[in-house]
PDB file of N, CA, C and O in Angstrom:
ATOM      1  N   MET A   1    -104.190  21.688  -3.790  1.00  0.00           N
ATOM      2  CA  MET A   1    -104.567  21.691  -2.399  1.00  0.00           C
ATOM      3  C   MET A   1    -104.943  20.271  -1.994  1.00  0.00           C
ATOM      4  O   MET A   1    -105.722  19.608  -2.679  1.00  0.00           O
ATOM      5  N   THR A   2    -104.398  19.819  -0.899  1.00  0.00           N
ATOM      6  CA  THR A   2    -104.727  18.517  -0.352  1.00  0.00           C
ATOM      7  C   THR A   2    -105.798  18.691   0.713  1.00  0.00           C
ATOM      8  O   THR A   2    -105.617  19.454   1.662  1.00  0.00           O
ATOM      9  N   ALA A   3    -106.908  17.987   0.557  1.00  0.00           N
ATOM     10  CA  ALA A   3    -108.000  18.085   1.531  1.00  0.00           C
ATOM     11  C   ALA A   3    -107.696  17.201   2.731  1.00  0.00           C
ATOM     12  O   ALA A   3    -107.025  16.175   2.617  1.00  0.00           O
ATOM     13  N   THR A   4    -108.197  17.617   3.867  1.00  0.00           N
ATOM     14  CA  THR A   4    -108.063  16.834   5.083  1.00  0.00           C
ATOM     15  C   THR A   4    -109.391  16.874   5.831  1.00  0.00           C
ATOM     16  O   THR A   4    -110.190  17.794   5.654  1.00  0.00           O
ATOM     17  N   ASN A   5    -109.609  15.883   6.652  1.00  0.00           N
ATOM     18  CA  ASN A   5    -110.827  15.843   7.454  1.00  0.00           C
ATOM     19  C   ASN A   5    -110.614  16.568   8.772  1.00  0.00           C
ATOM     20  O   ASN A   5    -109.524  16.538   9.343  1.00  0.00           O
ATOM     21  N   LEU A   6    -111.662  17.216   9.242  1.00  0.00           N
ATOM     22  CA  LEU A   6    -111.652  17.901  10.525  1.00  0.00           C
ATOM     23  C   LEU A   6    -112.817  17.337  11.329  1.00  0.00           C
ATOM     24  O   LEU A   6    -113.972  17.477  10.929  1.00  0.00           O
ATOM     25  N   ASN A   7    -112.528  16.717  12.432  1.00  0.00           N
ATOM     26  CA  ASN A   7    -113.571  16.157  13.289  1.00  0.00           C
ATOM     27  C   ASN A   7    -113.743  17.044  14.509  1.00  0.00           C
ATOM     28  O   ASN A   7    -112.783  17.332  15.223  1.00  0.00           O
ATOM     29  N   ILE A   8    -114.977  17.475  14.740  1.00  0.00           N
ATOM     30  CA  ILE A   8    -115.259  18.288  15.919  1.00  0.00           C
ATOM     31  C   ILE A   8    -116.428  17.673  16.666  1.00  0.00           C
ATOM     32  O   ILE A   8    -117.233  16.943  16.088  1.00  0.00           O
ATOM     33  N   ARG A   9    -116.515  17.971  17.946  1.00  0.00           N
ATOM     34  CA  ARG A   9    -117.638  17.517  18.755  1.00  0.00           C
ATOM     35  C   ARG A   9    -118.424  18.748  19.180  1.00  0.00           C
ATOM     36  O   ARG A   9    -117.860  19.752  19.614  1.00  0.00           O
ATOM     37  N   THR A  10    -119.731  18.644  19.046  1.00  0.00           N
ATOM     38  CA  THR A  10    -120.608  19.722  19.476  1.00  0.00           C
ATOM     39  C   THR A  10    -121.936  19.129  19.912  1.00  0.00           C
ATOM     40  O   THR A  10    -122.265  17.994  19.568  1.00  0.00           O
ATOM     41  N   ASP A  11    -122.675  19.886  20.650  1.00  0.00           N
ATOM     42  CA  ASP A  11    -123.993  19.472  21.098  1.00  0.00           C
ATOM     43  C   ASP A  11    -124.902  19.260  19.886  1.00  0.00           C
ATOM     44  O   ASP A  11    -124.852  20.033  18.929  1.00  0.00           O
ATOM     45  N   LYS A  12    -125.723  18.224  19.927  1.00  0.00           N
ATOM     46  CA  LYS A  12    -126.602  17.905  18.807  1.00  0.00           C
ATOM     47  C   LYS A  12    -127.517  19.074  18.455  1.00  0.00           C
ATOM     48  O   LYS A  12    -127.696  19.387  17.278  1.00  0.00           O
ATOM     49  N   ALA A  13    -128.094  19.716  19.458  1.00  0.00           N
ATOM     50  CA  ALA A  13    -129.002  20.839  19.212  1.00  0.00           C
ATOM     51  C   ALA A  13    -128.275  22.008  18.548  1.00  0.00           C
ATOM     52  O   ALA A  13    -128.843  22.690  17.695  1.00  0.00           O
ATOM     53  N   VAL A  14    -127.027  22.239  18.935  1.00  0.00           N
ATOM     54  CA  VAL A  14    -126.230  23.316  18.331  1.00  0.00           C
ATOM     55  C   VAL A  14    -126.009  23.016  16.850  1.00  0.00           C
ATOM     56  O   VAL A  14    -126.186  23.893  16.005  1.00  0.00           O
ATOM     57  N   LYS A  15    -125.626  21.793  16.538  1.00  0.00           N
ATOM     58  CA  LYS A  15    -125.401  21.401  15.142  1.00  0.00           C
ATOM     59  C   LYS A  15    -126.671  21.550  14.320  1.00  0.00           C
ATOM     60  O   LYS A  15    -126.635  22.086  13.212  1.00  0.00           O
ATOM     61  N   GLU A  16    -127.795  21.077  14.854  1.00  0.00           N
ATOM     62  CA  GLU A  16    -129.051  21.149  14.113  1.00  0.00           C
ATOM     63  C   GLU A  16    -129.479  22.586  13.854  1.00  0.00           C
ATOM     64  O   GLU A  16    -129.928  22.908  12.754  1.00  0.00           O
ATOM     65  N   GLU A  17    -129.345  23.454  14.855  1.00  0.00           N
ATOM     66  CA  GLU A  17    -129.721  24.856  14.682  1.00  0.00           C
ATOM     67  C   GLU A  17    -128.782  25.554  13.700  1.00  0.00           C
ATOM     68  O   GLU A  17    -129.227  26.340  12.863  1.00  0.00           O
ATOM     69  N   ALA A  18    -127.490  25.268  13.802  1.00  0.00           N
ATOM     70  CA  ALA A  18    -126.533  25.845  12.851  1.00  0.00           C
ATOM     71  C   ALA A  18    -126.835  25.360  11.435  1.00  0.00           C
ATOM     72  O   ALA A  18    -126.808  26.155  10.496  1.00  0.00           O
ATOM     73  N   ASP A  19    -127.121  24.070  11.267  1.00  0.00           N
ATOM     74  CA  ASP A  19    -127.489  23.531   9.952  1.00  0.00           C
ATOM     75  C   ASP A  19    -128.702  24.265   9.386  1.00  0.00           C
ATOM     76  O   ASP A  19    -128.736  24.584   8.197  1.00  0.00           O
ATOM     77  N   ARG A  20    -129.700  24.533  10.235  1.00  0.00           N
ATOM     78  CA  ARG A  20    -130.906  25.223   9.791  1.00  0.00           C
ATOM     79  C   ARG A  20    -130.568  26.632   9.290  1.00  0.00           C
ATOM     80  O   ARG A  20    -131.032  27.053   8.230  1.00  0.00           O
ATOM     81  N   ILE A  21    -129.761  27.346  10.063  1.00  0.00           N
ATOM     82  CA  ILE A  21    -129.390  28.715   9.687  1.00  0.00           C
ATOM     83  C   ILE A  21    -128.536  28.712   8.423  1.00  0.00           C
ATOM     84  O   ILE A  21    -128.778  29.497   7.506  1.00  0.00           O
ATOM     85  N   PHE A  22    -127.533  27.829   8.373  1.00  0.00           N
ATOM     86  CA  PHE A  22    -126.692  27.752   7.172  1.00  0.00           C
ATOM     87  C   PHE A  22    -127.534  27.455   5.940  1.00  0.00           C
ATOM     88  O   PHE A  22    -127.307  28.031   4.875  1.00  0.00           O
ATOM     89  N   SER A  23    -128.500  26.564   6.079  1.00  0.00           N
ATOM     90  CA  SER A  23    -129.374  26.217   4.963  1.00  0.00           C
ATOM     91  C   SER A  23    -130.152  27.442   4.485  1.00  0.00           C
ATOM     92  O   SER A  23    -130.280  27.667   3.281  1.00  0.00           O
ATOM     93  N   GLU A  24    -130.671  28.234   5.425  1.00  0.00           N
ATOM     94  CA  GLU A  24    -131.388  29.461   5.055  1.00  0.00           C
ATOM     95  C   GLU A  24    -130.480  30.446   4.340  1.00  0.00           C
ATOM     96  O   GLU A  24    -130.936  31.234   3.511  1.00  0.00           O
ATOM     97  N   LEU A  25    -129.192  30.398   4.663  1.00  0.00           N
ATOM     98  CA  LEU A  25    -128.219  31.282   4.017  1.00  0.00           C
ATOM     99  C   LEU A  25    -127.664  30.679   2.728  1.00  0.00           C
ATOM    100  O   LEU A  25    -126.835  31.299   2.062  1.00  0.00           O
ATOM    101  N   GLY A  26    -128.118  29.472   2.374  1.00  0.00           N
ATOM    102  CA  GLY A  26    -127.661  28.820   1.155  1.00  0.00           C
ATOM    103  C   GLY A  26    -126.324  28.115   1.305  1.00  0.00           C
ATOM    104  O   GLY A  26    -125.625  27.899   0.315  1.00  0.00           O
ATOM    105  N   LEU A  27    -125.960  27.757   2.522  1.00  0.00           N
ATOM    106  CA  LEU A  27    -124.675  27.118   2.796  1.00  0.00           C
ATOM    107  C   LEU A  27    -124.886  25.733   3.393  1.00  0.00           C
ATOM    108  O   LEU A  27    -125.950  25.431   3.933  1.00  0.00           O
ATOM    109  N   ASN A  28    -123.856  24.897   3.289  1.00  0.00           N
ATOM    110  CA  ASN A  28    -123.842  23.659   4.063  1.00  0.00           C
ATOM    111  C   ASN A  28    -122.783  23.804   5.149  1.00  0.00           C
ATOM    112  O   ASN A  28    -122.035  24.781   5.163  1.00  0.00           O
ATOM    113  N   MET A  29    -122.717  22.838   6.056  1.00  0.00           N
ATOM    114  CA  MET A  29    -121.798  22.922   7.198  1.00  0.00           C
ATOM    115  C   MET A  29    -120.344  23.040   6.738  1.00  0.00           C
ATOM    116  O   MET A  29    -119.593  23.859   7.268  1.00  0.00           O
ATOM    117  N   THR A  30    -119.944  22.236   5.763  1.00  0.00           N
ATOM    118  CA  THR A  30    -118.552  22.256   5.284  1.00  0.00           C
ATOM    119  C   THR A  30    -118.185  23.632   4.742  1.00  0.00           C
ATOM    120  O   THR A  30    -117.129  24.172   5.072  1.00  0.00           O
ATOM    121  N   THR A  31    -119.049  24.194   3.916  1.00  0.00           N
ATOM    122  CA  THR A  31    -118.777  25.513   3.338  1.00  0.00           C
ATOM    123  C   THR A  31    -118.705  26.580   4.425  1.00  0.00           C
ATOM    124  O   THR A  31    -117.822  27.437   4.398  1.00  0.00           O
ATOM    125  N   ALA A  32    -119.625  26.531   5.374  1.00  0.00           N
ATOM    126  CA  ALA A  32    -119.638  27.520   6.452  1.00  0.00           C
ATOM    127  C   ALA A  32    -118.373  27.435   7.299  1.00  0.00           C
ATOM    128  O   ALA A  32    -117.783  28.463   7.628  1.00  0.00           O
ATOM    129  N   ILE A  33    -117.951  26.229   7.654  1.00  0.00           N
ATOM    130  CA  ILE A  33    -116.727  26.063   8.458  1.00  0.00           C
ATOM    131  C   ILE A  33    -115.513  26.531   7.668  1.00  0.00           C
ATOM    132  O   ILE A  33    -114.637  27.195   8.222  1.00  0.00           O
ATOM    133  N   ASN A  34    -115.446  26.193   6.374  1.00  0.00           N
ATOM    134  CA  ASN A  34    -114.323  26.668   5.556  1.00  0.00           C
ATOM    135  C   ASN A  34    -114.308  28.182   5.436  1.00  0.00           C
ATOM    136  O   ASN A  34    -113.238  28.790   5.450  1.00  0.00           O
ATOM    137  N   MET A  35    -115.482  28.803   5.320  1.00  0.00           N
ATOM    138  CA  MET A  35    -115.547  30.271   5.295  1.00  0.00           C
ATOM    139  C   MET A  35    -114.981  30.839   6.591  1.00  0.00           C
ATOM    140  O   MET A  35    -114.186  31.778   6.583  1.00  0.00           O
ATOM    141  N   PHE A  36    -115.407  30.250   7.701  1.00  0.00           N
ATOM    142  CA  PHE A  36    -114.929  30.710   9.006  1.00  0.00           C
ATOM    143  C   PHE A  36    -113.409  30.574   9.111  1.00  0.00           C
ATOM    144  O   PHE A  36    -112.732  31.519   9.518  1.00  0.00           O
ATOM    145  N   LEU A  37    -112.866  29.404   8.748  1.00  0.00           N
ATOM    146  CA  LEU A  37    -111.426  29.173   8.880  1.00  0.00           C
ATOM    147  C   LEU A  37    -110.620  30.096   7.977  1.00  0.00           C
ATOM    148  O   LEU A  37    -109.628  30.675   8.419  1.00  0.00           O
ATOM    149  N   ARG A  38    -111.029  30.242   6.723  1.00  0.00           N
ATOM    150  CA  ARG A  38    -110.281  31.106   5.796  1.00  0.00           C
ATOM    151  C   ARG A  38    -110.333  32.578   6.226  1.00  0.00           C
ATOM    152  O   ARG A  38    -109.338  33.294   6.127  1.00  0.00           O
ATOM    153  N   THR A  39    -111.480  33.011   6.694  1.00  0.00           N
ATOM    154  CA  THR A  39    -111.598  34.394   7.137  1.00  0.00           C
ATOM    155  C   THR A  39    -110.836  34.617   8.431  1.00  0.00           C
ATOM    156  O   THR A  39    -110.268  35.690   8.637  1.00  0.00           O
ATOM    157  N   THR A  40    -110.814  33.626   9.302  1.00  0.00           N
ATOM    158  CA  THR A  40    -110.007  33.713  10.524  1.00  0.00           C
ATOM    159  C   THR A  40    -108.538  33.931  10.178  1.00  0.00           C
ATOM    160  O   THR A  40    -107.860  34.753  10.795  1.00  0.00           O
ATOM    161  N   ILE A  41    -108.057  33.190   9.191  1.00  0.00           N
ATOM    162  CA  ILE A  41    -106.658  33.337   8.763  1.00  0.00           C
ATOM    163  C   ILE A  41    -106.427  34.740   8.198  1.00  0.00           C
ATOM    164  O   ILE A  41    -105.456  35.407   8.556  1.00  0.00           O
ATOM    165  N   ARG A  42    -107.309  35.177   7.328  1.00  0.00           N
ATOM    166  CA  ARG A  42    -107.145  36.489   6.691  1.00  0.00           C
ATOM    167  C   ARG A  42    -107.213  37.625   7.703  1.00  0.00           C
ATOM    168  O   ARG A  42    -106.455  38.589   7.600  1.00  0.00           O
ATOM    169  N   GLU A  43    -108.123  37.521   8.691  1.00  0.00           N
ATOM    170  CA  GLU A  43    -108.334  38.584   9.672  1.00  0.00           C
ATOM    171  C   GLU A  43    -107.459  38.442  10.920  1.00  0.00           C
ATOM    172  O   GLU A  43    -107.407  39.348  11.752  1.00  0.00           O
ATOM    173  N   HIS A  44    -106.779  37.313  11.047  1.00  0.00           N
ATOM    174  CA  HIS A  44    -105.951  37.026  12.225  1.00  0.00           C
ATOM    175  C   HIS A  44    -106.770  37.071  13.510  1.00  0.00           C
ATOM    176  O   HIS A  44    -106.308  37.589  14.528  1.00  0.00           O
ATOM    177  N   GLY A  45    -107.972  36.533  13.463  1.00  0.00           N
ATOM    178  CA  GLY A  45    -108.836  36.493  14.644  1.00  0.00           C
ATOM    179  C   GLY A  45    -110.238  36.070  14.268  1.00  0.00           C
ATOM    180  O   GLY A  45    -110.519  35.782  13.105  1.00  0.00           O
ATOM    181  N   ILE A  46    -111.126  36.034  15.266  1.00  0.00           N
ATOM    182  CA  ILE A  46    -112.529  35.712  14.999  1.00  0.00           C
ATOM    183  C   ILE A  46    -113.046  36.783  14.047  1.00  0.00           C
ATOM    184  O   ILE A  46    -112.996  37.970  14.368  1.00  0.00           O
ATOM    185  N   PRO A  47    -113.538  36.379  12.886  1.00  0.00           N
ATOM    186  CA  PRO A  47    -113.615  37.315  11.778  1.00  0.00           C
ATOM    187  C   PRO A  47    -114.905  38.072  11.517  1.00  0.00           C
ATOM    188  O   PRO A  47    -114.846  39.214  11.061  1.00  0.00           O
ATOM    189  N   PHE A  48    -116.047  37.501  11.779  1.00  0.00           N
ATOM    190  CA  PHE A  48    -117.241  38.123  11.242  1.00  0.00           C
ATOM    191  C   PHE A  48    -118.494  37.623  11.939  1.00  0.00           C
ATOM    192  O   PHE A  48    -118.493  36.609  12.638  1.00  0.00           O
ATOM    193  N   ALA A  49    -119.566  38.380  11.719  1.00  0.00           N
ATOM    194  CA  ALA A  49    -120.891  37.943  12.173  1.00  0.00           C
ATOM    195  C   ALA A  49    -121.718  37.667  10.926  1.00  0.00           C
ATOM    196  O   ALA A  49    -121.974  38.577  10.138  1.00  0.00           O
ATOM    197  N   LEU A  50    -122.129  36.451  10.745  1.00  0.00           N
ATOM    198  CA  LEU A  50    -122.984  36.057   9.622  1.00  0.00           C
ATOM    199  C   LEU A  50    -124.274  35.561  10.236  1.00  0.00           C
ATOM    200  O   LEU A  50    -124.315  34.477  10.817  1.00  0.00           O
ATOM    201  N   LYS A  51    -125.338  36.355  10.109  1.00  0.00           N
ATOM    202  CA  LYS A  51    -126.556  35.994  10.814  1.00  0.00           C
ATOM    203  C   LYS A  51    -127.776  36.438  10.044  1.00  0.00           C
ATOM    204  O   LYS A  51    -127.700  37.286   9.154  1.00  0.00           O
ATOM    205  N   LEU A  52    -128.888  35.858  10.397  1.00  0.00           N
ATOM    206  CA  LEU A  52    -130.161  36.263   9.845  1.00  0.00           C
ATOM    207  C   LEU A  52    -130.613  37.527  10.545  1.00  0.00           C
ATOM    208  O   LEU A  52    -130.288  37.746  11.712  1.00  0.00           O
ATOM    209  N   ASN A  53    -131.344  38.341   9.852  1.00  0.00           N
ATOM    210  CA  ASN A  53    -131.813  39.598  10.423  1.00  0.00           C
ATOM    211  C   ASN A  53    -133.114  39.355  11.181  1.00  0.00           C
ATOM    212  O   ASN A  53    -134.200  39.543  10.631  1.00  0.00           O
ATOM    213  N   GLU A  54    -133.008  38.945  12.418  1.00  0.00           N
ATOM    214  CA  GLU A  54    -134.171  38.671  13.244  1.00  0.00           C
ATOM    215  C   GLU A  54    -134.173  39.636  14.426  1.00  0.00           C
ATOM    216  O   GLU A  54    -133.212  39.679  15.193  1.00  0.00           O
ATOM    217  N   PRO A  55    -135.249  40.410  14.576  1.00  0.00           N
ATOM    218  CA  PRO A  55    -135.285  41.359  15.691  1.00  0.00           C
ATOM    219  C   PRO A  55    -135.433  40.648  17.038  1.00  0.00           C
ATOM    220  O   PRO A  55    -136.019  39.569  17.125  1.00  0.00           O
ATOM    221  N   ASN A  56    -134.892  41.271  18.080  1.00  0.00           N
ATOM    222  CA  ASN A  56    -135.027  40.704  19.427  1.00  0.00           C
ATOM    223  C   ASN A  56    -136.427  41.001  19.967  1.00  0.00           C
ATOM    224  O   ASN A  56    -137.211  41.695  19.321  1.00  0.00           O
ATOM    225  N   ASP A  57    -136.736  40.475  21.149  1.00  0.00           N
ATOM    226  CA  ASP A  57    -138.079  40.601  21.726  1.00  0.00           C
ATOM    227  C   ASP A  57    -138.492  42.051  21.949  1.00  0.00           C
ATOM    228  O   ASP A  57    -139.654  42.399  21.742  1.00  0.00           O
ATOM    229  N   VAL A  58    -137.557  42.902  22.369  1.00  0.00           N
ATOM    230  CA  VAL A  58    -137.865  44.312  22.611  1.00  0.00           C
ATOM    231  C   VAL A  58    -138.242  44.997  21.298  1.00  0.00           C
ATOM    232  O   VAL A  58    -139.199  45.769  21.249  1.00  0.00           O
ATOM    233  N   THR A  59    -137.496  44.715  20.246  1.00  0.00           N
ATOM    234  CA  THR A  59    -137.787  45.312  18.944  1.00  0.00           C
ATOM    235  C   THR A  59    -139.121  44.823  18.399  1.00  0.00           C
ATOM    236  O   THR A  59    -139.897  45.610  17.857  1.00  0.00           O
ATOM    237  N   VAL A  60    -139.394  43.524  18.539  1.00  0.00           N
ATOM    238  CA  VAL A  60    -140.686  42.974  18.094  1.00  0.00           C
ATOM    239  C   VAL A  60    -141.830  43.668  18.823  1.00  0.00           C
ATOM    240  O   VAL A  60    -142.831  44.031  18.204  1.00  0.00           O
ATOM    241  N   ALA A  61    -141.689  43.856  20.136  1.00  0.00           N
ATOM    242  CA  ALA A  61    -142.732  44.534  20.920  1.00  0.00           C
ATOM    243  C   ALA A  61    -142.917  45.975  20.445  1.00  0.00           C
ATOM    244  O   ALA A  61    -144.047  46.455  20.351  1.00  0.00           O
ATOM    245  N   ALA A  62    -141.821  46.665  20.146  1.00  0.00           N
ATOM    246  CA  ALA A  62    -141.914  48.056  19.679  1.00  0.00           C
ATOM    247  C   ALA A  62    -142.591  48.127  18.311  1.00  0.00           C
ATOM    248  O   ALA A  62    -143.385  49.034  18.061  1.00  0.00           O
ATOM    249  N   ILE A  63    -142.289  47.190  17.435  1.00  0.00           N
ATOM    250  CA  ILE A  63    -142.933  47.149  16.117  1.00  0.00           C
ATOM    251  C   ILE A  63    -144.435  46.923  16.274  1.00  0.00           C
ATOM    252  O   ILE A  63    -145.242  47.601  15.638  1.00  0.00           O
ATOM    253  N   GLU A  64    -144.802  45.966  17.122  1.00  0.00           N
ATOM    254  CA  GLU A  64    -146.222  45.686  17.352  1.00  0.00           C
ATOM    255  C   GLU A  64    -146.938  46.896  17.940  1.00  0.00           C
ATOM    256  O   GLU A  64    -148.062  47.202  17.542  1.00  0.00           O
ATOM    257  N   GLU A  65    -146.301  47.588  18.885  1.00  0.00           N
ATOM    258  CA  GLU A  65    -146.894  48.785  19.478  1.00  0.00           C
ATOM    259  C   GLU A  65    -147.090  49.863  18.414  1.00  0.00           C
ATOM    260  O   GLU A  65    -148.134  50.514  18.372  1.00  0.00           O
ATOM    261  N   GLY A  66    -146.099  50.049  17.567  1.00  0.00           N
ATOM    262  CA  GLY A  66    -146.217  51.029  16.489  1.00  0.00           C
ATOM    263  C   GLY A  66    -147.361  50.713  15.541  1.00  0.00           C
ATOM    264  O   GLY A  66    -148.085  51.608  15.104  1.00  0.00           O
ATOM    265  N   ARG A  67    -147.519  49.435  15.229  1.00  0.00           N
ATOM    266  CA  ARG A  67    -148.621  49.028  14.349  1.00  0.00           C
ATOM    267  C   ARG A  67    -149.979  49.265  15.010  1.00  0.00           C
ATOM    268  O   ARG A  67    -150.926  49.701  14.356  1.00  0.00           O
ATOM    269  N   ARG A  68    -150.070  48.971  16.328  1.00  0.00           N
ATOM    270  CA  ARG A  68    -151.320  49.223  17.054  1.00  0.00           C
ATOM    271  C   ARG A  68    -151.647  50.717  17.049  1.00  0.00           C
ATOM    272  O   ARG A  68    -152.792  51.101  16.814  1.00  0.00           O
ATOM    273  N   ILE A  69    -150.657  51.549  17.305  1.00  0.00           N
ATOM    274  CA  ILE A  69    -150.865  53.000  17.333  1.00  0.00           C
ATOM    275  C   ILE A  69    -151.288  53.494  15.943  1.00  0.00           C
ATOM    276  O   ILE A  69    -152.206  54.304  15.820  1.00  0.00           O
ATOM    277  N   ALA A  70    -150.612  52.998  14.901  1.00  0.00           N
ATOM    278  CA  ALA A  70    -150.931  53.438  13.542  1.00  0.00           C
ATOM    279  C   ALA A  70    -152.348  53.047  13.131  1.00  0.00           C
ATOM    280  O   ALA A  70    -152.992  53.758  12.359  1.00  0.00           O
ATOM    281  N   ALA A  71    -152.830  51.925  13.642  1.00  0.00           N
ATOM    282  CA  ALA A  71    -154.175  51.443  13.280  1.00  0.00           C
ATOM    283  C   ALA A  71    -155.276  52.062  14.134  1.00  0.00           C
ATOM    284  O   ALA A  71    -156.456  51.912  13.819  1.00  0.00           O
ATOM    285  N   ASP A  72    -154.906  52.755  15.213  1.00  0.00           N
ATOM    286  CA  ASP A  72    -155.888  53.311  16.156  1.00  0.00           C
ATOM    287  C   ASP A  72    -156.264  54.722  15.722  1.00  0.00           C
ATOM    288  O   ASP A  72    -155.457  55.646  15.819  1.00  0.00           O
ATOM    289  N   SER A  73    -157.502  54.882  15.242  1.00  0.00           N
ATOM    290  CA  SER A  73    -157.933  56.193  14.744  1.00  0.00           C
ATOM    291  C   SER A  73    -158.092  57.235  15.855  1.00  0.00           C
ATOM    292  O   SER A  73    -158.190  58.429  15.570  1.00  0.00           O
ATOM    293  N   SER A  74    -158.118  56.799  17.107  1.00  0.00           N
ATOM    294  CA  SER A  74    -158.255  57.761  18.205  1.00  0.00           C
ATOM    295  C   SER A  74    -156.910  58.381  18.613  1.00  0.00           C
ATOM    296  O   SER A  74    -156.877  59.314  19.414  1.00  0.00           O
ATOM    297  N   VAL A  75    -155.812  57.869  18.067  1.00  0.00           N
ATOM    298  CA  VAL A  75    -154.484  58.417  18.380  1.00  0.00           C
ATOM    299  C   VAL A  75    -154.244  59.637  17.499  1.00  0.00           C
ATOM    300  O   VAL A  75    -154.375  59.567  16.277  1.00  0.00           O
ATOM    301  N   LYS A  76    -153.891  60.760  18.134  1.00  0.00           N
ATOM    302  CA  LYS A  76    -153.648  62.017  17.431  1.00  0.00           C
ATOM    303  C   LYS A  76    -152.410  61.896  16.560  1.00  0.00           C
ATOM    304  O   LYS A  76    -151.368  61.411  17.002  1.00  0.00           O
ATOM    305  N   GLY A  77    -152.534  62.338  15.324  1.00  0.00           N
ATOM    306  CA  GLY A  77    -151.398  62.371  14.409  1.00  0.00           C
ATOM    307  C   GLY A  77    -150.992  63.810  14.129  1.00  0.00           C
ATOM    308  O   GLY A  77    -151.762  64.733  14.395  1.00  0.00           O
ATOM    309  N   TYR A  78    -149.805  64.009  13.600  1.00  0.00           N
ATOM    310  CA  TYR A  78    -149.287  65.346  13.329  1.00  0.00           C
ATOM    311  C   TYR A  78    -148.779  65.398  11.899  1.00  0.00           C
ATOM    312  O   TYR A  78    -148.180  64.441  11.408  1.00  0.00           O
ATOM    313  N   SER A  79    -149.018  66.514  11.236  1.00  0.00           N
ATOM    314  CA  SER A  79    -148.624  66.638   9.837  1.00  0.00           C
ATOM    315  C   SER A  79    -147.314  67.399   9.663  1.00  0.00           C
ATOM    316  O   SER A  79    -146.795  67.491   8.550  1.00  0.00           O
ATOM    317  N   SER A  80    -146.775  67.945  10.755  1.00  0.00           N
ATOM    318  CA  SER A  80    -145.492  68.649  10.658  1.00  0.00           C
ATOM    319  C   SER A  80    -144.760  68.558  11.995  1.00  0.00           C
ATOM    320  O   SER A  80    -145.365  68.292  13.034  1.00  0.00           O
ATOM    321  N   MET A  81    -143.466  68.782  11.949  1.00  0.00           N
ATOM    322  CA  MET A  81    -142.669  68.802  13.178  1.00  0.00           C
ATOM    323  C   MET A  81    -143.080  69.961  14.073  1.00  0.00           C
ATOM    324  O   MET A  81    -143.095  69.830  15.297  1.00  0.00           O
ATOM    325  N   ASP A  82    -143.413  71.091  13.470  1.00  0.00           N
ATOM    326  CA  ASP A  82    -143.847  72.247  14.264  1.00  0.00           C
ATOM    327  C   ASP A  82    -145.112  71.927  15.052  1.00  0.00           C
ATOM    328  O   ASP A  82    -145.234  72.300  16.219  1.00  0.00           O
ATOM    329  N   GLU A  83    -146.053  71.235  14.410  1.00  0.00           N
ATOM    330  CA  GLU A  83    -147.288  70.838  15.077  1.00  0.00           C
ATOM    331  C   GLU A  83    -146.996  69.867  16.223  1.00  0.00           C
ATOM    332  O   GLU A  83    -147.592  69.974  17.296  1.00  0.00           O
ATOM    333  N   LEU A  84    -146.091  68.932  15.999  1.00  0.00           N
ATOM    334  CA  LEU A  84    -145.707  67.984  17.042  1.00  0.00           C
ATOM    335  C   LEU A  84    -145.024  68.711  18.195  1.00  0.00           C
ATOM    336  O   LEU A  84    -145.351  68.450  19.353  1.00  0.00           O
ATOM    337  N   ARG A  85    -144.096  69.603  17.917  1.00  0.00           N
ATOM    338  CA  ARG A  85    -143.408  70.373  18.977  1.00  0.00           C
ATOM    339  C   ARG A  85    -144.403  71.156  19.817  1.00  0.00           C
ATOM    340  O   ARG A  85    -144.320  71.178  21.045  1.00  0.00           O
ATOM    341  N   ALA A  86    -145.335  71.792  19.141  1.00  0.00           N
ATOM    342  CA  ALA A  86    -146.338  72.584  19.863  1.00  0.00           C
ATOM    343  C   ALA A  86    -147.157  71.691  20.807  1.00  0.00           C
ATOM    344  O   ALA A  86    -147.462  72.092  21.930  1.00  0.00           O
ATOM    345  N   ALA A  87    -147.504  70.505  20.360  1.00  0.00           N
ATOM    346  CA  ALA A  87    -148.270  69.576  21.205  1.00  0.00           C
ATOM    347  C   ALA A  87    -147.425  69.098  22.373  1.00  0.00           C
ATOM    348  O   ALA A  87    -147.952  68.925  23.472  1.00  0.00           O
ATOM    349  N   LEU A  88    -146.159  68.884  22.176  1.00  0.00           N
ATOM    350  CA  LEU A  88    -145.277  68.429  23.241  1.00  0.00           C
ATOM    351  C   LEU A  88    -145.040  69.516  24.284  1.00  0.00           C
ATOM    352  O   LEU A  88    -144.877  69.223  25.468  1.00  0.00           O
ATOM    353  N   GLU A  89    -145.021  70.765  23.840  1.00  0.00           N
ATOM    354  CA  GLU A  89    -144.784  71.882  24.765  1.00  0.00           C
ATOM    355  C   GLU A  89    -146.024  72.264  25.545  1.00  0.00           C
ATOM    356  O   GLU A  89    -145.933  72.950  26.563  1.00  0.00           O
ATOM    357  N   ALA A  90    -147.177  71.830  25.078  1.00  0.00           N
ATOM    358  CA  ALA A  90    -148.446  72.205  25.742  1.00  0.00           C
ATOM    359  C   ALA A  90    -148.613  71.508  27.064  1.00  0.00           C
ATOM    360  O   ALA A  90    -149.618  71.711  27.746  1.00  0.00           O
TER     361      ALA A  90
END
């Protein structure tokens, strides 16, 4: 295989953020771009989503609300689905 250089232009902030994410995934820019290009060829199109598992703001808020409810001793809990159904129907 003969290697060749690929020069691209991108916004500095985009490159820095991509470098940070690739680093967290154990990749460097060259490896990540080669993965993208090879998979594009194999899939005949934009191939995949490679991302960190970070919840969005709505999910973060729901997790925090759940934790607050779980820690609040004044919130009624239920030990069975039947008990929960009965409370919902009341």
